[in-house]
C-alpha positions in Angstrom: 112.5 109.1 112.6 109.2 109.3 110.8 108.6 109.4 107.1 106.0 111.8 105.4 105.1 111.6 101.7 104.1 115.1 100.0 100.9 115.0 98.0 99.2 117.6 95.7 98.6 119.1 92.3 101.6 120.0 90.1 103.4 123.3 90.7 101.6 123.9 94.3 105.2 124.2 95.7 105.7 120.7 97.3 109.5 120.6 96.3 110.0 124.4 97.4 108.5 123.4 100.9 110.7 120.4 101.2 113.6 122.4 100.1 112.7 125.3 102.6 112.3 122.8 105.6 115.2 120.9 104.9 117.8 122.9 103.2 118.2 120.1 100.8 117.4 119.6 96.9 114.6 116.9 96.6 114.7 117.0 92.6 117.5 114.6 91.8 117.5 115.0 88.0 119.0 117.9 86.0 115.8 117.6 83.9 113.7 118.3 86.9 115.7 121.3 88.0 115.6 122.6 84.5 112.1 122.3 84.1 111.1 123.2 87.6 108.8 120.2 87.9 109.3 116.9 89.9 109.2 114.0 87.8 110.4 111.2 89.9 110.7 110.6 93.7 112.9 112.8 95.9 114.3 112.4 99.3 115.3 114.9 102.0 115.3 115.1 105.8 115.6 117.6 108.7 115.5 117.9 112.5 112.5 119.0 114.1 112.1 121.1 117.3 111.8 118.0 119.5 115.0 116.6 118.3 113.3 114.0 116.1 114.0 113.5 112.6 111.3 113.8 109.8 112.3 112.2 106.3 110.4 113.6 103.2 109.4 111.5 100.0 108.7 114.2 97.6 106.3 112.8 94.8 105.5 114.4 91.5 102.1 116.2 91.0 101.8 116.0 87.3 99.2 113.5 86.2 101.5 111.7 83.7 103.5 110.7 86.7 100.9 109.4 89.1 102.4 106.0 88.9 105.6 107.5 90.2 103.8 109.4 93.1 101.9 106.1 94.1 105.4 104.2 94.3 106.4 106.9 97.0 103.2 107.1 98.8 102.6 103.5 99.0 104.8 102.4 101.8 104.7 105.7 103.8 102.4 106.2 107.0 101.7 109.8 106.8 101.1 112.5 104.1 101.8 116.2 103.6 98.8 117.5 101.6 100.0 120.8 99.7 97.6 123.1 98.1 98.5 126.4 96.7 96.6 129.4 98.3 96.4 131.1 95.0 95.1 128.5 93.2 93.2 126.3 95.6 91.8 122.7 95.0 92.8 121.3 91.7 92.3 117.9 89.6 95.6 116.3 91.1 94.9 117.5 94.3 91.7 115.2 94.1 93.4 112.4 92.6 96.3 112.4 95.2 93.6 112.5 98.0 91.8 109.6 96.3 95.0 107.5 96.3 95.7 108.3 99.9 92.2 107.4 100.9 92.2 104.1 98.9 95.6 103.1 100.6 94.0 104.0 104.0 96.5 106.7 105.0 95.0 108.0 108.4 97.7 110.5 109.4 98.5 113.8 107.8 99.0 117.7 107.5 97.4 120.2 105.1 100.0 122.7 104.1 98.4 125.8 102.1 101.5 127.4 100.4 102.2 130.5 98.5 100.4 132.3 101.3 102.2 135.5 100.5 100.2 135.6 97.1 96.7 135.1 98.2 94.7 134.6 101.2 95.0 131.3 102.4 91.4 130.9 103.9 89.3 129.7 100.9 91.8 127.2 99.9 92.1 125.9 103.3 88.4 125.6 103.8 87.8 123.7 100.6 90.8 121.5 101.3 89.6 120.6 104.6 86.4 119.8 103.3 87.6 117.2 100.8 90.3 115.7 103.2 87.7 115.4 106.0 85.7 112.9 104.0 88.5 110.5 103.6 90.6 108.2 105.7 92.7 111.3 106.9 89.5 112.9 108.6 90.1 116.0 110.2 93.6 117.5 109.9 95.6 120.4 111.0 96.3 123.1 108.4 99.3 125.6 108.4 99.7 128.3 105.9 103.2 128.9 104.7 105.2 130.6 102.2 108.3 128.9 100.8 109.8 132.1 99.4 109.5 134.2 102.7 109.6 131.5 105.3 106.4 132.7 106.9 104.8 129.7 108.6 107.5 127.4 108.6 108.1 127.3 112.3 104.7 126.5 112.9 104.9 123.8 110.3 107.7 122.1 112.0 105.8 122.3 115.3 102.9 120.6 113.6 105.2 117.9 112.3 106.4 117.2 115.6 102.7 116.8 116.9 102.0 114.8 113.9 105.1 112.4 114.7 103.6 112.0 118.3 100.2 110.8 117.1 101.7 108.2 114.8 101.2 104.5 116.2 104.6 102.9 117.3 106.5 100.9 114.7 106.3 97.2 114.6 109.8 96.5 115.4 109.4 92.7 115.8 107.5 92.3 112.6 109.3 90.7 109.4 110.8 93.0 107.0 109.1 93.9 103.6 111.2 96.6 102.2 109.5 97.9 99.1 112.4 99.1 96.5 111.6 102.5 95.1 115.3 103.2 93.6 118.1 100.9 92.7 121.5 101.9 91.4 125.1 100.9 91.5 127.9 102.6 93.5 131.5 102.3 92.3 133.1 99.9 94.6 130.3 99.0 96.4 127.8 97.2 93.8 123.9 97.4 93.9 122.2 99.7 96.2 118.4 99.9 96.7 116.3 102.6 98.8 113.0 102.1 100.3 110.8 103.1 103.4 111.4 100.6 106.1 107.8 100.2 107.6 108.3 97.4 110.1 111.1 95.3 111.4 114.8 95.7 111.6 117.7 95.5 109.1 121.2 94.8 110.2 124.5 94.6 108.1 125.0 90.8 107.5 121.2 89.8 107.4 120.3 87.5 104.7 117.0 88.5 103.0 114.8 87.1 100.2 114.3 89.1 96.9 110.6 88.8 95.9 110.4 86.5 92.9 114.1 85.1 93.0 115.4 81.8 93.9 118.8 83.2 95.3 119.0 84.9 98.8 120.7 88.3 98.9 122.9 89.5 101.9 123.1 93.0 103.4 126.7 94.5 102.8 126.0 97.8 104.1 123.0 100.2 105.6 122.9 103.9 105.1 120.1 106.0 106.7 119.9 109.9 106.4 123.2 109.7 104.6 125.2 108.0 107.3 126.3 104.5 107.4 124.9 102.4 110.3 125.2 98.8 111.6 121.3 98.7 112.1 118.2 100.4 110.8 114.8 99.9 112.7 111.4 101.0 111.5 110.1 103.5 110.6 113.3 104.9 108.4 114.3 105.6 105.0 117.2 103.3 104.1 119.7 102.5 101.5 120.7 99.0 101.3 124.0 97.9 99.8 123.5 94.1 98.6 126.5 91.9 98.3 126.8 90.1 95.0 123.5 91.0 93.6 123.6 92.3 90.0 121.8 95.9 89.2 119.6 94.3 86.5 118.1 91.8 89.1 115.8 94.2 90.8 114.3 97.8 90.5 111.3 99.7 91.6 108.3 97.4 92.9 110.7 94.6 94.1 110.9 93.9 97.7 113.5 92.8 100.1 111.9 90.3 102.6 112.6 88.4 105.7 113.0 84.9 104.6 110.1 82.4 105.0 107.7 85.2 106.1 105.7 86.1 103.1 103.3 84.4 100.7 104.4 85.0 97.0 101.0 85.1 95.3 99.6 86.1 91.9 95.8 85.4 93.0 94.1 87.5 95.7 90.4 88.0 96.9 90.0 91.5 97.9 87.3 93.9 99.3 86.8 97.2 97.5 86.6 100.0 99.8 85.1 103.4 99.6 82.3 103.4 97.2 82.6 100.1 95.0 82.3 100.7 91.2 79.9 98.1 89.9 81.4 98.4 86.3 85.2 97.9 86.9 87.1 97.2 83.8 88.4 93.6 83.2 91.9 94.8 83.5 93.4 97.4 85.9 96.7 98.3 87.7 97.1 97.4 91.0 99.5 99.8 93.3 100.9 98.2 96.5 104.0 99.3 98.2 106.2 100.7 95.2 105.0 97.9 93.0 102.7 98.7 90.0 101.2 95.4 88.3 98.5 94.6 85.7 95.7 92.7 87.0 92.5 90.9 85.5 89.5 91.6 87.7 86.7 88.9 88.4 83.8 90.3 90.5 82.5 88.0 93.1 80.1 89.8 95.3 78.9 93.5 95.7 82.1 94.9 97.1 84.4 91.6 96.6 86.5 90.9 93.5 89.3 88.3 92.8 92.5 89.7 91.1 94.8 87.7 88.9 98.1 89.5 89.0 100.5 89.5 85.9 103.5 88.6 88.4 103.3 87.3 91.9 103.9 89.7 94.7 104.5 89.2 98.6 101.2 90.2 99.9 99.8 89.7 103.3 96.1 89.6 104.7 95.0 93.1 105.5 97.2 94.9 103.1 95.9 98.0 101.6 96.4 98.7 97.9 95.0 100.8 95.0 93.2 99.9 91.8 93.9 102.4 88.9 92.8 102.7 85.4 95.7 104.0 83.4 93.8 104.2 80.3 91.4 106.9 81.9 94.0 108.1 84.1 92.0 107.9 87.4 91.8 105.7 90.5 89.2 103.1 90.3 89.3 102.4 94.1 91.1 101.0 97.1 91.2 97.4 98.2 91.8 95.5 101.2 93.4 92.1 100.7 91.1 89.4 102.4 93.0 86.1 101.1 96.4 85.5 99.4 95.9 81.8 98.8 92.2 81.6 97.7 90.7 78.4 96.7 89.9 77.6 92.9 86.5 78.8 91.4 85.9 75.7 89.3 82.3 75.0 89.7 79.1 76.7 88.7 78.0 79.2 91.3 81.6 79.0 93.2 81.9 82.8 92.9 78.7 83.4 94.5 79.5 80.9 97.2 83.0 82.6 97.5 81.4 86.0 97.9 79.3 84.7 100.8 82.2 83.5 102.7 84.2 86.8 102.2 81.3 88.8 103.5 82.1 87.6 107.1 86.0 88.4 106.5 87.0 91.9 107.4 90.6 91.8 106.3 92.3 91.7 109.7 94.5 88.7 110.4 92.1 86.2 112.1 93.5 82.6 113.1 90.1 81.3 114.3 88.3 82.4 111.1 91.3 81.1 109.0 91.3 77.6 110.7 87.6 77.6 110.2 87.8 78.3 106.4 90.8 76.2 105.8 90.2 73.3 108.1 93.8 72.2 107.9 96.7 74.6 107.4 100.4 74.3 108.1 101.5 77.0 110.8 104.2 78.3 108.3 101.7 79.0 105.9 99.6 81.1 108.0 102.6 83.0 109.1 103.5 83.8 105.5 99.9 85.2 105.1 100.3 87.4 107.9 98.3 85.7 110.4 99.8 85.2 113.8 99.8 81.6 115.1 99.3 81.2 118.9 97.8 77.6 119.3 99.5 74.3 119.3 99.7 72.1 116.1 97.8 68.9 116.1 100.3 66.9 114.5 103.8 68.1 113.0 103.4 71.8 112.0 99.6 71.3 111.0 96.9 73.4 112.6 93.4 72.3 112.6 89.9 73.8 113.1 88.7 72.2 116.3 85.3 71.2 115.2 86.7 69.7 111.8 89.3 67.9 113.9 86.7 66.3 116.0 84.4 65.3 112.8 87.6 63.7 111.4 88.3 61.6 114.6 84.6 60.5 114.3 85.3 59.4 110.7 88.4 57.6 111.4 86.2 55.3 113.5 83.7 54.9 110.9 86.2 54.1 108.1 88.3 51.7 110.1 85.1 49.8 111.3 83.8 49.7 107.5 87.3 48.4 106.2 87.4 45.7 108.9 84.0 44.4 107.8 85.0 44.5 104.1 88.4 42.9 104.8 88.0 40.6 108.1 91.3 38.9 107.7 93.4 41.9 107.5 95.0 43.5 110.5 93.5 46.8 110.4 93.1 49.7 107.6 96.4 50.7 105.9 97.3 54.2 107.1 97.6 55.3 103.5 94.4 54.0 102.6 92.7 55.9 105.3 94.7 59.1 104.5 93.3 58.8 101.0 89.8 58.2 102.3 89.6 61.1 104.6 91.3 63.3 101.9 94.1 64.2 104.3 97.4 65.9 102.9 99.8 64.1 105.5 99.9 60.8 107.1 101.0 62.2 110.4 97.4 63.7 110.6 96.2 60.2 110.3 98.4 58.9 113.1 97.3 62.0 115.2 93.6 61.2 114.9 93.7 57.5 116.0 92.6 57.2 119.5 91.9 54.3 121.7 90.5 51.6 121.2 92.2 52.1 117.9 95.9 52.1 117.3 98.5 52.3 114.7 100.4 49.1 114.2 102.8 48.1 111.5 101.5 50.8 109.1 97.8 49.8 109.8 95.0 51.1 111.9 93.1 48.4 114.0 91.7 47.6 117.3 94.2 48.0 120.2 92.8 45.0 121.9 93.7 42.6 119.0 96.8 40.5 119.6 99.7 42.0 117.5 97.1 44.1 115.5 95.2 40.8 114.2 91.7 40.6 113.4 89.7 39.1 116.4 89.0 35.7 114.7 92.7 35.2 113.7 94.0 36.4 117.3 91.9 34.0 119.0 93.2 31.0 116.8 96.9 32.1 117.6 96.1 32.4 121.3 94.9 28.8 121.1 98.2 27.8 119.4 100.1 29.5 122.2 98.0 27.6 124.8 98.6 24.2 123.3 102.0 24.8 122.1 103.6 27.4 124.5 105.5 24.7 126.4 106.3 22.6 123.2 107.6 25.4 121.0 109.2 23.4 118.3 106.2 21.1 117.7 104.0 22.3 114.8 100.2 21.5 114.5 99.5 19.2 111.8 97.4 20.4 108.8 94.1 19.1 109.7 94.6 20.5 113.5 95.4 23.9 111.9 92.0 23.8 110.5 90.2 22.8 113.6 92.1 25.8 115.4 90.6 28.2 112.9 94.0 28.7 110.8 93.2 28.2 107.1 95.7 29.5 104.4 94.4 33.0 104.4 94.2 33.2 108.2 97.8 31.8 108.5 98.9 34.5 106.0 97.2 37.2 108.1 99.0 36.0 111.1 102.5 35.6 109.5 102.2 39.1 108.0 101.4 40.6 111.5 104.3 38.6 113.1 102.1 36.4 115.4 103.4 33.2 113.7 106.4 32.0 111.9 106.0 29.9 108.9 108.5 27.4 107.9 106.9 25.6 105.1 103.5 25.0 103.8 101.3 24.2 106.7 104.3 24.0 109.0 104.0 27.0 111.4 105.7 27.9 114.9 105.3 30.5 117.4 107.5 33.7 116.4 110.0 33.4 119.2 110.9 29.8 118.3 114.0 30.9 116.2 115.5 32.5 119.2 114.8 29.8 121.3 116.2 27.1 119.0 119.7 29.0 118.8 119.7 29.1 122.4 119.2 25.1 122.4 121.4 24.1 119.6 124.3 26.3 121.2 124.2 24.0 124.1 125.0 21.0 122.0 128.7 19.8 121.1 129.7 21.5 118.1 129.4 20.6 115.3 126.0 18.9 115.5 123.9 16.6 113.3 120.3 17.0 112.1 119.3 14.0 114.4 121.0 15.7 117.4 119.3 18.9 116.7 115.8 17.1 116.4 116.3 15.3 119.7 117.4 18.4 121.5 114.7 20.4 120.0 112.1 17.5 121.0 110.5 17.9 117.4 110.0 16.0 114.2 111.9 15.9 111.0 109.1 17.7 109.3 110.0 20.7 111.6 113.6 20.3 112.0 114.7 20.4 108.5 112.9 23.6 107.5 114.0 25.0 110.8 117.5 24.5 110.4 117.5 25.7 106.7 115.9 28.9 107.9 118.8 29.4 110.4 121.3 28.8 107.9 119.8 31.5 105.6 119.4 34.0 108.5 123.4 33.1 109.4 122.4 31.9 112.9 123.9 28.4 111.9 126.5 27.2 109.2 126.1 23.9 107.3 129.4 22.1 107.0 130.5 19.7 103.8 129.5 16.6 105.9 126.0 18.1 106.6 126.9 18.7 110.1 126.2 22.4 111.4 127.7 24.8 114.1 126.1 28.0 115.6 127.6 31.0 114.4 128.3 33.3 117.6 
């Protein structure tokens, strides 16, 4: 299937043409049929000579219903531009063409209707000239008469050729189904319709409803009037939603693949075509089937920032249209450059931002996004519509390679500065380093640490220092091991600790790093003394006395008393009523 939208001036025969091609009535409302004028969107389909199917989105031509027309054209890849031979090019012909051009529609046909009433040549020549100057370029023209049927076989063949020219659908892309109708079916519940431009929908799928917190589930699918287990782009679809109230959604909402779209109310865009220098401060943004008031902030000659009145699921590269509802005309097309732009808080920020955007073309660009954002989560880029094909530097974080290299150099500098300022601390706390580097996640800090630095006990320090200690303290601890390694339960006297270079601050640093074990003020042992003591004491006849323990450990009362009290607190030994102890196994 391919989907095509009609376009053209009111009463130029768009609905008549669709009716003649399909045998179906595109005007859904009795009021439309009574007045002979399309007011809202209509839908019909037919089989082409090749066996393929074309579905039509029939749009109103009257200027009062241009928003309805834009809701139908927005998600559709091709257009059928209709001009009456007896009236020729008209104001709404021009506005509809301007809308197609602004939206970047590149595929279409020119159909000159009522060829039985006037020579189609002049209308064809004028319309081709107008269309040729837009994104549609040179188009094939077919003259027809909906009343007599003349030219309809040629039009069907031309539609087949148009279908063959369309790019293949992106079946693996996430779903973003812009809703153009919603209604309730008795016994089934809420049904929405739209043009599925990319991806696949299946019965049972869970989707997001843009702007809502609750997920929605696909209860049923219809396409071309038939129930289907699956629908693939490009197609007109009706989706029956399980347990979703009708008043929760309507035209302009969207059903989305979960986690794949950025819901944003702030975008930077490039104006396409001939940018107007005096855009009003308030316009309406038309994208997909949505129409949202926006405030316009100029940035550069062709770039502006739009503040949307409500968030929309937008992607980098999206095409949209700005319209001035007060003047009833198209103000211009836009291409979305950034769906998560930085704030403009400082003087001159808008000018600087315009310079950045001058190098952005609106096509998803991983290298460019990393260069501009420096650090960003992979999921955030995917929600912007930017494919990710590089490995994260940590967790799901991606980094610009040059920025990452500079951060690595800065880690070395910051740690060295911290060690100079805090010589007795075993390195720089990871959290302090994260704040100094203004990084959003501590896993980035840990990933940046390279030899000779290492992360130990929540700090970043030199890898060569014993237990992560500053070198003067590490050197003093090594001397303790050398002197007392074969006498693990002998503690240096206070004056000898000073001689070793272990004052109160140095002892505190060593204890915090686990390099020494403090039993009491100025009573320290090596950290493995506790396990060794339990092993020795377990070899004594149970229970044992303080004196027996002191002799077995070959130590003094100054050490034995606090050592046994520590073992009691840790549950390795238990003190009995007569002050004897046993080892708890």
